[in-house]
Each structure stands twice: as structure tokens, then as C-alpha cells.
N, C-alpha and C positions, 0 to 999 in steps of 0.2 A: 651552755646558757640557753634557756628558752627565750624565744623572741617571736613577736607578731610579724605578719607579712604586710598588712595594710590596716591603717587606723582611720576611722571617720572622726572628725572633730565637730562635735555638736555645739558649735559656738561661733563667734565672730570676733573682729577687732584684734586688739593686741594679744589676748590670751590664745586665740586661735593661731596667730603667728608664732607665739612662744612655743606652743605644743608642736607645731610643724618643725621648728628648729631642732628640738630635742629628738623627735622621731627621725629626722634626717640623719642626725649623728649616729643613730643606731641602725641606719640602713633600712628604715621602715617607710613604705609608701604612705602617702596621706591623701585623704579625701575631704574636701570642704563642702559645706552646704551654705546656701545664701538666699536671701530674699532679693527681689528684683532691684530694690534701691541699693543693694550691696554688690551689684554685678561687677563693678570695677574695683572692689575692695582689695587690699593687699593680701589678705588671707586667701582670697579666691585665686589670685595670680600666683601665689607661692606653692599652693597644693599641687599634687600630681594630677588630681582630678577634682572637678567641682560640679555641683548639681544645684540648680535653682529649685527651691521648695515652696515658692509662693510669692505674692506681690509685696506685701508690706506688714500687715497686722502680725503681731508676735504670736498670737494663738494659732495662726495659719502657717507660721514659719518656724522660728527658733524654739517655740514652745510646743510644737506639734510632734508628739512622740511617734505616731504612726508614720508620718512622712519621713522622719529621720531614720527610722528602722528600715523602711522600704528602700531608701537610698543606700543604706549600709549593706543590705542584702544584695541589691542590684550591682553594687560596685565590688562585691566579693570581700568585704571587710571582715576580719576576724576579731576586731576590737573597736571600741568607741571611747573617746575621751571627751568629757563634758565641759572642761574648762571650769570657770566659776560663774555664778549667776545662772540665769535661765533654768535648765534642767539638771544642774550639777548636783542638787540634793533631792532629786526626785526618785523615790523608790519605784515609781511606775516605770521610769526609763530603765532602771536596773533590771526589773522583772521582764520587761519587753526584750531587753538584750539577751537575757538568759533563755527566754522562750525561743529566740531566733538563733541561738547558738553563737552569739557574739559576746565577747568578754567586755565587761564594763570596767574601765580603768578608774577605779574608785573603791570605796568601801562596800561591804555587803549590805543588803537592804535592811537587815535587822539593826545594825549599828547606825545606819542612816536614819531610820525611824526613831530609834531610841535617843540619839544625841541631836538629831535635827529638830526635834520638838523640844523647845526650851523647858516646858513644864515637866515632861517625862525625864529630860536630862537632869533637872534639878533634883527630882526624887531619886534618881539613880545615884548621883554623886553624893547626896546626903548620906547614903548608906556607907560610903567610903570614908566618912568622917573628915571630909575636906570642907573647909569653911565656905559659907555662902550667906548672902543677905536674906533677911526675912521676906517672904512673898506669899501671895494668895492667888488662887485660880478660880475660874468660873465664867459664866456668861457676863456680858456687859451689865445686865441688871443685877446679877449676884455680886459682881465686883463693886458696883455702886453701893450696895447695902453693906458689904464687908470692909470697905476702904478704911473705915475708922479704926480698924484693928492695927494698922501700921501708921505711925506718925508721919506727917508731911515733912519733907517733900517725897513724892512717890514717882516711880518710873513705870509708865504703862508700855507694855511691849507685846509684839506679835509673837505667838508661840512658835510659828514657823518662819520667823523673820531672819534678816541678815543684811549685811551691807549698810547698816545704819537706817534702814527703812522700817517703818512700823514702830516708832519709838516716840514717846512724849513725856516730858517732865511736867509734873503737876505740883505746884507749890501751895495751892489752896483749893478748897472743894467747890468753889463757885461754878467752875466750868468743867468739872470732872465728867459729867454725863456726856457732854459734847465730845470731849477728848476720847472717852471710851468708844463712842460710836464711830468717830472718824478713824481711830486707829484700827478698829475691827474692820471697817470698810476698806481701808488701805491694805490691810493684811490679806483680805479676801481677793482684792484686785491683783496684788503682786505675787502672793504665794499660794493662792488657791485655798487658803484656810483662814477663816476669820477669827480663830481662837486667840484670845489675848489673856494677859495676866498682869498682876501688879507686884512690884517688889520695892523694897526700901531703896531710896536714892542716896548714894554716898556723896557728900559734898566734896568738891575739889579732889576727885580721885585720879589716880594714874590708870591708864589702860595698857596692860602688859599681857602679851600672849606668848605661849610656848608652842613651837613647831614640833609635831610628832610624826613618826613614820612607823608603820606596822606592816607585817607581812602575813602570809597564810600559814606560817609555821610557828606562830606564837611569839615571834620576836618583835619588840617595840623599843624604839629609842627616841630621845628628844634631841633637837638641834638648837637648844637654847632659846633665848627670848627675843622678842621685838618690842620696842617701846612704841606704842601707837596712840599716845595721849593727845597729840595735836589733832583736833577734829573740828568740823563745822557741820551743823545739823546732825550730830552724832555719827558723822561719817569721817573716817580718817583721811587726812590730806598729807601728813608727814609721818614717816615711820623710820626707825633707826635700830641698829643692832651693833653692839650690845646696848642694853638699856643703861643710861647713865644714872639711873635711880637705884638699882638693886645692889645690895651687898652680895658678896660671894655666897654667904650662908643662905640668904633668901633665894638667890638664883638656884641653888642646888635643891632647896625644898620645893620650889615651884616646879622645877623640872621633874622631880620625883613624883609630885602630885599629878602632873600631866601624864606621865607614863603609867601611873596607877590607873587613871581613868581610862586611858586608851586600852590598856591590857585587859581590864575587867570587861570592857565593851567588845573585846576580841576584834579590835580595830585593825584593818588590813590595808591601809593606804596612807597617803599624806593627809594630815588634818591639823587643826589648830585648837588648842585649849585656851580660852580667853579668861583673863582674871582682871578684877579691879583691885588696886592697891591703894590703901589709905596713907595718911601722913606718917603713921607709925610703921609702915611697911608690912602691915597685916594684909594678906591677900584673900580675896573672895572669888570663888568660882562664878563665872558669868555665863558662859555658854561654850559649846564646841561647834566649830565649823567643819563639816565632813566633806571637805573639798580642798583643792589648792587655793591659797589666798591671793588676793591682789598684791599684797606686800611681800610675797615670798622671795623676791630678788634680794632683799637686804640680808636674808638668812643665807642665800646662796653665795653672796659676795664675801661674807665673813667666815663661812665654813668650807667653801669650795665644793659644795655638793649640789649637783643638778637635781632638784627635787622632782621635776617632771620626768626626767630620765628614770629616777628611782621608782616613781609611781608606775611607769610603764613596765619596768622589769619585775616589780612585785606582782602586778596584775597578771603577768605572763606565767607566774608560778614560781619564780626564783626567790630564794631566801634573801633577806636583807644583806647587802654587802657591807653594811656599816655596823660597828660595835661602839657602844657608848664611850668606852675609854679612849677610842681613837678619834672622837669628834671634839673639835675645839674651835674657839672663836679667834680670829686673827684680824687685827685692825678694826676699823669702824666704817659702817655703811649707812648712808642716809638716802631715803627715797622721798621724792616729792611727786604727788599726783597732779598732772596738768589737766585742768578742767576747762571746758567751754562754759564759762560763767562770768558774771559781773560781781565781784566782791563789793563794789560801791553801791550795788542795788540788791543788798541782802543775798548775795551769791545766786541770784536768779540765773538759771541756765541760759546760755547764749548760743543756740544753734544757728547755723547759717553757712555761708560760703567762705572757706579759707582761700584767699587769693595768693598767699605766700607762706611757705613752710620751710624752716631750716632748723635742724636740731644740732645740739653740740656733740662733739666727739673728742676722743683722746684717751690716754691711759687712765684707767680707774673711773671712766664714765660709761654708763650703759643707759640706753633709751629703749624701753619696751613700748612699741607703738603699733597701731594698726594702720597708720598713714605715714607716707614719706614724701608727699607732694600735695599741692593744692587740691581741695575737694570740698564736699559738703558734709557738715556735721548734722545728722538728722535728729529731729526732735523726738522721735519715737524711742531712741536709745538713751542709755545713761550718758551724761555729759563728759565722762572721762575721755580725754584724747590720748594720753600716754602716761608713762611713768619714767621719771628721770632719777637715776640711781648713781651715786658716786661712792667711791671707796678710797680710804687713805689709812695711814698708820694709826692716827688717833682722831678723836672727835673734833678737836679745834681745827685741824687741817682739813678734815672732811667738810666742815661748815664753810671754810674759805673756798674749797673746790666747788661746793654746791652753789655758792654765790656767783662764782665766775661762770659756771655752767648755765645758770638761770639767765644771766646777762647775755649769754650766747644762744639762747633759745628764742626763736622769732616765729610768731604766728600772727599773720595780719588778716584782717577782714572780719573777725569776730572778737568779742571780749574773752579774755582768759584770766586765770588767776596767777599768771607768771609774776607780774609785778607785786602782787600781794605776798606770794611765797618768798620773793626776794627780800622784801622788808621784814617778813616774819623771821626768816632764817638768821638775819643779822640783829634781831631784837636782843637786847641784853638779857632779858628774862629767859629766852630760849638758850642762849649761850651758857647761862649759869644754871640751866635745868630747873628754873623756878616756874614750873608749868603744872597744869591740870587739864582735864577734859573741857574745862570752861575757859581755857586760854583765849580762844578766838572770840567767845562772847564778851570777854573782858577787854581784850586788846584791839579788836578790829577797828573801832573809831580812831585809836592812836595810830595803827598801821596805815589806815587810809589817809590820815593826816601826813604821815611820813612820805607817802607816795606823792601827795600834792606838793609837799615841800621840796622833794627831789625834782619834781617837774618844774617848780618855780626856779630852783637853782639853775637848771639847764636853760630854761626860758624859751618862750615862743620865738624869739629872734634867732636863737641858735638852730632850733628845729626848722624854721623857715629857710635859713641859710643852707642847712644841710640838704634839704630837699632841692633847693635851687642849684646848689653845686652839683648835685647828682644829675639833674636834667641838663645842665650846661656842659657836663663832661661825658655824657653817656656815649657820645660818638667815639670817644677814645677807646672803648671796648673793642670796636670792630674796625674803625678806620679813623685816622687823624683828620678831622675837618675843622673848619673855622668855628670857634666857639659861639660866634654870634648867630650862626644858623640855628643853634639850639633854642634861641629865644622864641622861635615860632614865626616871627615876621620882623621886618625892619621898622625901626622907629627913630625919631630924632633924639628923644630922651629915653634912655633904657630904664624905665621904671616898671617894676613887675609887682602888681598887686596880688597879695595872698590873703588867705585866712588860715590861721593856725588854731585848731580847736575852737573855731568859730569867731576868733578875734582877728579883726582886720589888721594887715601889716603891709606897708609898701617899702620895697627894697629897690634901691637904685644901683645898677652896675655902672661904675664910672670908667674903669679900664681894666684890661688884662695884660700883664707883662710876664712872659715866661712862667706860666702856671701860678702866677700870683694875682689874685682877684681883689680888686678894690671896690668895696661896696659902701653905700651910705644908707643908714636907716634913720630918718629924721635928721637930726643934727649930728648923729654919731657916725664917725668913719670907722669902717671895719675892714681889716685886711685878712684875707684867707690864703694860706699856702696849700695848694693842692698836692697830695702825695700819691694816691693810687685809687683806682676804681676797677671793680669787677662787677659782674651781673648782680644788681640789687645791693651792692655794698660800696661805700666810699670812705676814704680816709683823708683827713685834712687837719690843719693846725690853725688855730686862731685863739684870741683871748689868752695867749701864752700857754695854751694847752693843746694836746693832741686828741683828736676825736675819731671814733668810728661810728658810722651811721648805716642802718639798713633801711632801704627805701623800696617800696613796691607800689604798683598802681592798683587801686581799688575800682569801685564802680562810681559813676556820676562825677568823674573828675577828681575824686579824692585820692590822695597819695598818703600812704602810711609811712611814718618815720619812727624808728626805734633807736634810741641812744642810751647806753648804760642801763638797759632794762626798762626804760621809760618810753611809752608810746605817745605819739602825736598824730593828729590828722591834719593834713595840709592840702589846700586847694588853691590853684591859680585862678583868680576870678576873671582874668582876661582871656581865658580859653573857653571856646564854645563847646558845650557838651551836648551831644545828641540825646534827646529824651522823649519818651512816649507819654510822659505824664501830662495831664491837663494843668497848666500853670494856674488856672483860675480855681482849681480844686483845693490847692494847698491852703491849709489853715481855716477852711470854711466848714469843717466837720462840726456837727452839733456837739456842744460840750457835754451833753448828756449821753453821748454815744460811748459805749464801753466795748473795748476790743481785747482780744487775748494778748497776754504779755509776751507770748511766743507761740509758734505753731504747736498744736497739741490736740487733745481729744476731750470733748465734753463728757464728763462722767456723772454730772448731777445738775439738774435745773430746779431751782427752788422757788421760782416765781412764774407767774403767768401774766399775759397781757391784761391791762386794766387794773392790776393790783397796786395798792399804795404801799410804799416801803419807807423805812427810816434809814437815815445815814448809818453806814456800817453793816447793813444787812448783807449777808452772803447771798448773792443772786444766782451764781453758777459756780461750779468747780471744774476747772480745766486741768487735765493731767498732761504733763509734758516732761520728758526726760526723767521719768520715775518720780515726779513730784506732783503733789496736789496744789494747785494755785487757786485761791479763793478770789473770785471777782466780786467786789463789794460795792455797794452804793456809796457814792461820794457825797450825797446830800439827800435830804428827804425829797420824795417825789412819786410820780406815777409811772408805772411800766407801760410805755406806749406800744412797745413791740418786742417780742422775743424772737430772734431770727435763727435760733439753733435748737437742736433737740439732743437728748442724751445719746451717746455713741457716735456723734458726728465729729469728724476731724475738721479742725479750723485753723486758719492762718491769721497772722497779725493784722492783715488788712480787711478782715471780715468783722463787721459790726455785730457783736453778740446780742446786745440789748440796747434799746433806746429808752433812756430814763429822763423824763421831763420833770424839771424842778417844780416843787410845790409852790404855787403862788402865795405870796404873803400880802396882807393888807398894809397899806401905808399908814 
């Protein structure tokens, strides 16, 4: 068997860690590259060697082909794995590798160019008589003129796009011009190619993809399908295999179609053929991703095949070890993508400092992640933190296992979608597979309401008691001390004032007898039986139920409490917290001041000082975590000052624009 000696991984985060693990299984040394803000990242620590390639900007680091090739040559690498995203579908990187005598672990550049451009891919697949939706191509101006050829709704897409980026649904023509321009601009920013096209949008479709593997000897197989229908902003958040939608007949047809496409393209690596499936189980070719996919673990869990390992062996020149007749699906796997985002705020990314991190583990549970401890989620990168994958014998049990795993996944300090996923996975429509790609659009208000109801059922009293119990018993972890010492200071009446999610609460500790705590909240007497405590976790019984709580310290005196997958923020208002903030400054900011919703980069400034604007006008566009965020005028008024320029990086405490309200006559 042919094998590489040393592989450079031209990526970061969980996929870099994932590649390192497969390379290590094969006895191959690994080399990591990193930007300065990633110097302490997990992939840097796990690799055999690591090289810094720049400070922060993506074009100067993870997207810089010249720097990456220079490091590969310096380190003596004979192969390079691109992971997904970044340069994974860049023919320029493939050609640079070839020129330097380094093997690219991925498809040849011809297949990448053909299938990586959606317009060319559609033309190619059309010749194979595989069904696809109607579409038109051209410049934004030409598309605007031709759009009437396809009835609404339309889907505007980036030709070189992927990962849910560069896509817009258009249901009427009023705003088509603006959507074409913004999609083209986003495509240029993210993929280096502003080419876009329009295709017919299928209402309530399923998104189902087929995993393929090819080698350099003409062999191609498929490893069945993944159901990727649950999405938000056209980006997948839950994937599973097998698909609960397909019949065996449709499954075989789609697999055969995928193999046909890959074979005709002379595809020689891991790739994915994506399809839309309508209510009648008619499928339509959507696109091909010429790389390893984010969601590949669910395929690995049900087939037992290490796809990254197969990628490496194929790239080294070995024939596929797999035969179609020997590949089968066993059991059911579900993957949830864990994102730094706030579902209650339209899934706005939530970068920042993680002060506590604890992932679930156990039989049939897998976590692919780039972090294993507290750290900072940077705004410059995609907001995905990790992937949680579970496997079981059937789908119903897998859903139950995923619910338990999500409840045991704790990330404090930033907003995440864990609570949202927990409610989604137990939604009756998901359990009954009554879903479409519009599921999140339709059900998010309901899911958010379920989160609020779950929080209400637990209640702020229980969250406050859990936090207080932890602080009162923390000394038991290291040494048995008098519980009263944990109160912070002596008092005649043991009343502890708290705020829980901003609501004031006063709890009185009346007595403690043999680990039985007697509290009073207003007129209500509450007895808590202490069971156990370890670092950041406490177990106790009250209200006739047994509870487990995870507690961590944040900044400014805030403590985070998680119970049954529900997060609370608790603060003892009797504690003095050191602060450098000016207390007179709070709340005094001009209401016309506009700030960035998160740290990011200004990519467009639409106004200038002195300009009069109307409510709803897009003043600036701030890019953060691969999203464009429009900063809009909240009222009519005059631009008193613009404090930023295009290309400038900004933080949430920087005033971008000062907008003075237009005076009205009485």
C-alpha cells in the first residue's frame, strides 16, 4: 500500500483536528498552519509541527496559497489536505501543489472546475439525462432582463458558492435587482467569483445528498444518502442517515445517478452529489461539492468507513478498497451542528469568550470539535463550534440519545443554538419526518416559545437556588468547611439578594442540618437535599424532584446556570465586582448612535456626513462570521458623522454612525 510521509492541513478548527486523527491512524506525520489568533488552537497543539502564516486576515492566512505552499515545502510535506471551506475547492491550490511536487488530497482540478461551478455542472449533468430544475445564467443585468422566463419563486445562487452562502429566495420581482447585486457581491467576497445564476425554487423540498468516492483507476462507489433538510439561512444544522424520506427504490436510483455523475467527471476523491426531492419523491440535481463535507460523520457512523482515511489512500495512488456490493447502512446516525449564534435574535452569530466548555461522551456519541476548553470564538471565522453526532439501532432511539446528549452539552459565556436544537429534535413534526427546507422558517417562533415555556417550568427560583447551592457547597470539593463561610461575610439575617435573567429575587437561608438546606423565598419555604458536587456541577433534590445543574463564573459577577438544557444568568447583587467602566457612562449613549451587532469588518458604506436618510435605509454593511449584516436607519434623520470606512475592522463598542432624528413641527 502506498502511503504519504507527511501531510500539511490547509485548514483550522474541527476539520483540521479530524484530518490529524485519520492521518495519525495511518502513521502519517501532520503539519498545521495557523494565524496568530489561532496560536493556541487545538489543531495547532495536536499536529506534529505547526507554522504561523500571518496575523488575522483570511487573505493573508488560510486563503493565501503562496504562504501555505511555502510552509509545505519548508516542512518537507509530500501531501496537502484542504479540509472543507477556505481553499478546499480552489483549482489554484491544486495546481500550486502539482507545481511544487506535493500531492493534493482531493479531486483533480478539471473535475473541481467542472463540478465546482454550478453553471457548468448543470450543463454537464443535463447531458446525462439526470433531472434538474429550470435555470438561466448571465450577468446581474442579464438575469434581471431574463428573470420573467421562470415563474416565481426563484432562487438566486452564486456559481462558485457552497455552505449555504450566496443564496437568496425571491418571491416577487420588486427587490430582484438588489438581491442580484448583493448575492453577486457576497459571491465575490467569499468565493472570489461574482458569477450568479437563477433557478426555479421548489416549494417545501427535501435536501438529500449522496456521498461518493472515486479513485485514479476509474472506480466509483456511493455510500448512500444523508438527509440534510433541516436548515436555517440555507445552511444545514441537522443531518441524518439513512434518510427517513426515501424508499429503497428511490435510494438506489439516486445512488446510481450520483455514481454516474462522478464517473463521467472522472472524479477521484470524496465528494457529494446534492439533490432536491419534492413531495412525490422526484429528485433534481442541485450541485456537487468537490470536497469532504461538514456532515460526513453521519455516513461514517452508519457505514463504518473512515472517509478521510479513504481520501488519503486514494490520493496516494491506491485503488479503492471498497466495492459497492459490500457497502451497507447499519443503524441510524444524527448530527447536530453546534453554532455560536442566538436563535432568538434571527440566528445572529455570537462570537466572544467561552468561560466554560463541557461536551457529552459515551457509547454511540461522537463530538468533532476544534475546542475542548474555554477560549474565544473569533468573529472572523464561521460560527460553527462543533458537531455532535449520535448513533443507535433505529431513528427513534437515536433521537432520544441526541436529546440526552444535547442536555449534557454545556457552553457558557456566549449564545449557542444548543437549546434550539434540543427543542427542534423533540418536535413532533421532526419525529414524524414532516419536514422541508422551510422547517426552521415555519417553526422557529414555536420552538422559541417552547424554550421560554421550558424555562418558565423550571423557573427563576430553582435557577437561583441551584446557583446558591453550588456556591454554598463549593468548599466540599477541596475541604469540608463550615457552609456559612461560603456566604461571603457574616450577617444577622442570611438573606441573599440575586437577579436571575435580570429579575430580582431574595432567598433566605434559615438553617442547614446534615446537608439539608432550609430556604425561604418570600412566603414559600423550600427544603433542598444536597447530594453531590464536583467542579462546576451539583446534584440536589427539591420540589419532589432530582436535579443536576452546571454552574460557571462569567464576567462582571455573572454566573451561568444550565439545567435540563436551559440556560440562566444569575448574579448575587450583594457582591462587589471590580470594574473599570465609568458608571456615569451607562445608558447615556445617544439613541441615534449605531453600533455593530458583533465584531466584524465594514464592507460597504452607503452614506456620508450631512446626508438626510429615511427610516429603513441601509447605512452600512458589516461582515461578520461569513454573514453580511445591514446597519439600517431606525428613523428619519441626518447623518451627523460616519466614524468608519470600508475595510475597517470594528467591535461592538465602536459607534459606526451618529444619526440625528429629523425634527418635526408641533
